[in-house]
Structures are given as structure tokens and as C-alpha cells.
C-alpha positions as CSV (number, residue, x, y, z in Angstrom):
1,X,4.3,-243.6,47.9
2,X,6.0,-244.5,44.6
3,X,9.4,-244.7,46.3
4,X,8.0,-247.2,48.9
5,X,6.6,-249.4,46.1
6,X,9.9,-249.2,44.3
7,X,11.9,-250.3,47.4
8,X,9.5,-253.1,48.2
9,X,9.6,-254.5,44.7
10,X,13.5,-254.1,44.6
11,X,13.8,-255.9,47.9
12,X,11.5,-258.7,46.8
13,X,13.5,-259.2,43.6
14,X,16.8,-259.2,45.5
15,X,15.5,-261.8,48.0
16,X,14.3,-263.9,45.1
17,X,17.6,-263.6,43.4
18,X,19.5,-264.7,46.5
19,X,17.2,-267.6,47.1
20,X,17.7,-268.9,43.6
21,X,21.4,-268.3,43.8
22,X,21.7,-270.3,47.0
23,X,19.4,-273.1,45.9
24,X,21.3,-274.2,42.7
25,X,24.7,-275.8,42.4
26,X,27.7,-273.5,41.9
27,X,28.2,-274.7,38.3
28,X,24.8,-273.6,37.3
29,X,24.9,-270.5,39.3
30,X,26.6,-268.6,36.6
31,X,23.9,-269.3,34.0
32,X,21.2,-268.7,36.5
33,X,22.9,-265.5,37.6
34,X,22.9,-264.2,34.0
35,X,19.2,-265.2,33.6
36,X,18.3,-263.6,36.9
37,X,20.2,-260.4,36.1
38,X,18.5,-260.3,32.7
39,X,15.1,-260.8,34.4
40,X,16.0,-258.3,37.1
41,X,17.0,-255.8,34.4
42,X,13.7,-256.3,32.6
43,X,11.8,-256.0,35.8
44,X,13.7,-252.8,36.6
45,X,12.8,-251.4,33.1
46,X,9.2,-252.3,33.7
47,X,9.3,-250.7,37.1
48,X,10.8,-247.5,35.7
49,X,8.1,-247.4,33.0
50,X,5.4,-247.9,35.7
51,X,7.0,-245.2,37.8
52,X,6.9,-242.8,34.8
53,X,3.3,-243.8,34.1
54,X,2.4,-243.2,37.8
55,X,4.1,-239.8,37.6
56,X,2.1,-238.8,34.6
57,X,-1.1,-240.0,36.3
58,X,-0.1,-238.1,39.4
59,X,0.6,-234.9,37.4
60,X,-2.8,-235.4,35.7
61,X,-4.4,-235.8,39.1
62,X,-2.7,-232.6,40.3
63,X,-4.0,-230.8,37.2
64,X,-7.5,-232.2,37.6
65,X,-7.4,-231.3,41.3
66,X,-6.3,-227.8,40.4
67,X,-9.2,-227.5,38.0
68,X,-11.6,-228.9,40.5
69,X,-10.4,-226.4,43.1
70,X,-10.8,-223.5,40.6
71,X,-14.3,-224.7,39.7
72,X,-15.1,-225.0,43.4
73,X,-13.8,-221.5,44.1
74,X,-15.8,-220.2,41.1
75,X,-18.9,-222.0,42.3
76,X,-18.4,-220.6,45.8
77,X,-17.9,-217.2,44.4
78,X,-21.0,-217.5,42.3
79,X,-23.0,-218.6,45.4
80,X,-21.6,-215.7,47.4
81,X,-22.5,-213.4,44.5
82,X,-26.0,-214.8,44.3
83,X,-26.3,-214.5,48.0
84,X,-25.2,-210.9,47.9
85,X,-27.6,-210.1,45.0
86,X,-30.4,-211.8,46.9
87,X,-29.6,-209.8,50.1
88,X,-29.4,-206.6,48.1
89,X,-32.7,-207.3,46.4
90,X,-34.3,-208.0,49.8
91,X,-32.9,-204.8,51.2
92,X,-34.2,-202.8,48.2
93,X,-37.7,-204.4,48.6
94,X,-37.6,-203.5,52.3
95,X,-36.5,-199.9,51.5
96,X,-39.3,-199.6,48.9
97,X,-41.9,-200.8,51.3
98,X,-40.7,-198.4,54.0
99,X,-40.7,-195.5,51.5
100,X,-44.2,-196.3,50.3
101,X,-45.4,-196.5,53.9
102,X,-43.7,-193.2,54.8
103,X,-45.1,-191.6,51.6
104,X,-48.6,-192.8,52.4
105,X,-48.3,-191.5,56.0
106,X,-47.0,-188.2,54.8
107,X,-49.8,-187.8,52.3
108,X,-52.3,-188.6,55.1
109,X,-50.7,-186.0,57.4
110,X,-50.8,-183.4,54.6
111,X,-54.5,-184.1,53.9
112,X,-55.3,-183.9,57.6
113,X,-53.4,-180.6,57.9
114,X,-55.1,-179.2,54.7
115,X,-58.5,-180.2,56.1
116,X,-57.7,-178.6,59.4
117,X,-56.6,-175.4,57.7
118,X,-59.7,-175.3,55.5
119,X,-62.0,-175.7,58.5
120,X,-60.1,-172.9,60.3
121,X,-60.4,-170.7,57.2
122,X,-64.1,-171.5,56.8
123,X,-64.6,-170.6,60.5
124,X,-62.7,-167.4,60.1
125,X,-64.6,-166.5,56.9
126,X,-68.0,-167.2,58.6
127,X,-67.0,-165.1,61.6
128,X,-66.0,-162.2,59.3
129,X,-69.3,-162.5,57.4
130,X,-71.3,-162.5,60.7
131,X,-69.3,-159.5,61.9
132,X,-70.1,-157.6,58.6
133,X,-73.7,-158.6,58.9
134,X,-73.9,-157.4,62.5
135,X,-72.2,-154.2,61.5
136,X,-74.7,-153.6,58.7
137,X,-77.6,-154.4,61.0
138,X,-76.4,-152.1,63.6
139,X,-76.1,-149.1,61.3
140,X,-79.1,-146.8,61.5
141,X,-81.5,-147.1,58.6
142,X,-81.9,-143.8,56.9
143,X,-85.1,-143.5,55.0
144,X,-84.8,-142.0,51.6
145,X,-86.9,-138.9,51.4
146,X,-89.8,-139.1,48.9
147,X,-90.9,-136.0,47.1
148,X,-94.4,-135.5,45.9
149,X,-94.8,-133.0,43.1
150,X,-97.7,-130.7,43.2
151,X,-98.4,-130.6,39.5
152,X,-101.6,-132.6,39.8
153,X,-105.0,-131.1,39.1
154,X,-106.4,-129.3,42.1
155,X,-110.0,-130.2,41.2
156,X,-111.5,-133.6,41.9
157,X,-113.5,-135.6,44.4
158,X,-112.9,-137.4,47.7
159,X,-113.2,-141.1,47.8
160,X,-113.4,-143.8,50.5
161,X,-111.3,-146.8,49.8
162,X,-113.2,-150.0,49.5
163,X,-112.2,-153.6,49.7
164,X,-110.5,-154.8,46.5
165,X,-109.5,-151.3,45.5
166,X,-106.1,-150.6,44.1
167,X,-104.6,-147.3,43.1
168,X,-104.7,-148.1,39.4
169,X,-108.4,-149.3,39.6
170,X,-109.5,-146.1,41.4
171,X,-107.7,-144.0,38.9
172,X,-109.2,-145.9,36.0
173,X,-112.8,-145.8,37.4
174,X,-112.6,-142.0,38.0
175,X,-110.7,-140.8,35.0
176,X,-107.6,-139.9,37.0
177,X,-104.0,-141.2,37.0
178,X,-102.2,-143.3,39.6
179,X,-99.4,-140.7,39.8
180,X,-101.8,-137.8,40.5
181,X,-103.6,-139.8,43.2
182,X,-100.3,-140.8,44.8
183,X,-98.9,-137.2,44.8
184,X,-102.1,-135.7,46.0
185,X,-102.4,-138.0,49.0
186,X,-98.6,-138.5,49.5
187,X,-98.8,-142.2,49.3
188,X,-95.3,-143.7,49.5
189,X,-96.2,-147.4,49.1
190,X,-99.7,-148.0,47.6
191,X,-99.8,-151.7,48.6
192,X,-99.2,-150.8,52.3
193,X,-100.5,-147.2,52.6
194,X,-103.8,-147.7,50.8
195,X,-106.3,-149.1,53.4
196,X,-110.0,-149.9,53.4
197,X,-112.1,-147.0,54.7
198,X,-109.4,-144.5,54.1
199,X,-110.6,-141.2,52.5
200,X,-108.4,-139.9,49.7
201,X,-108.6,-137.1,47.2
202,X,-108.9,-138.1,43.5
203,X,-107.5,-135.3,41.2
204,X,-109.6,-134.9,38.1
205,X,-108.8,-132.4,35.4
206,X,-111.7,-130.1,34.3
């Protein structure tokens, strides 16, 4: 681009110089030629200075462009890094939710299994208790033999049991003892074996 501008300006100056040279008389051409050459030399100096200036500006533009490219690359890298961080964060959140769901489901399954095992254990325990109870019920009941000592007085009276009588009341009313009456009549359970109208012997010491 700079070379094209330089060629255009040089051609323009050359044409201008030739036009001036041809349009003036030969006697004046020498003076005009020197003036033109001086002007051309000045223009060339200015042109060279402009070219240097343009080169500096172009170099500055290259430097600015390089910085812009570096900044753009850094910004692109930052955006990519942000995108990667965002993607990683999203993946972590997804994994956390999946873990929480799996953990909750596992806890639910464990509770269900524990509940099932507890019910099964309770059923087995109840069955064992029922079996033991049935075994106990099926065993023959052996009555414990009751002995009645004969060390009670052999003297006394007979008595017919009345309504409201108890063994202790009868003994108290007749000067005897409950134990003597119970042994003399072989009464195992006074509350059941003592019945109204029953005749018993009341031992009374002389």
C-alpha cells in the first residue's frame, strides 16, 4: 500500500515536472529545472518522512493487533474455563442429587427389610410361645399330696356348717383352732371344701 502511494506521488511529480519543463522557454528552463529539482527533492524528503511515519504507525497497529489477539485469546480461554467450571458444577449437582436419591431409596429399602424381619421374628416368637404353652397345657397335672397330721385333740363335737360360716369363725366360736379342724376333717381348701350343711368334727381339748 505504501509503495503504491509512493509510486503514484512520484509519477505525479514527474509529470508535473515535464509539463513545466515543456511549457517554459529554453532560457528559463534551466532556472525552472533547478527550482523543480529542489521542490522535487523537498517533496521526496517529505514523502520519505511520511513513509517512515506510516511504517511506525503500521508497526504500532501490528503491536496493537497482537495485544488485541492476545486479549481475545485470553477472553476466549476465560470463557471456556468459565464454561468448563459451570459444566463441572452442574455435573456435581446432578451427581449429588442422584446420590441423595439413591441414599434415600437405600434407607427406605433397609427400613422395609428391617420391618419385614421384625415381623417374621415376632411371628416366630409368638409361635414358639404358643408351642410352649400348648406343651405345658398338655402335660398331666400332678396334684401335690397334702398330709394331715393327727396331733389334734381326739375329743370334741360334731357340727353342721351353716351359711356364713368360715373355718376360723367355727374354730373361734367353739374354742378350737383352724388347723385342728382342717386336719381332723382333711379339708384341703377351706374356701371350696367347706359347704353349707356339711357335718364336720370340731376337736376340742379337755
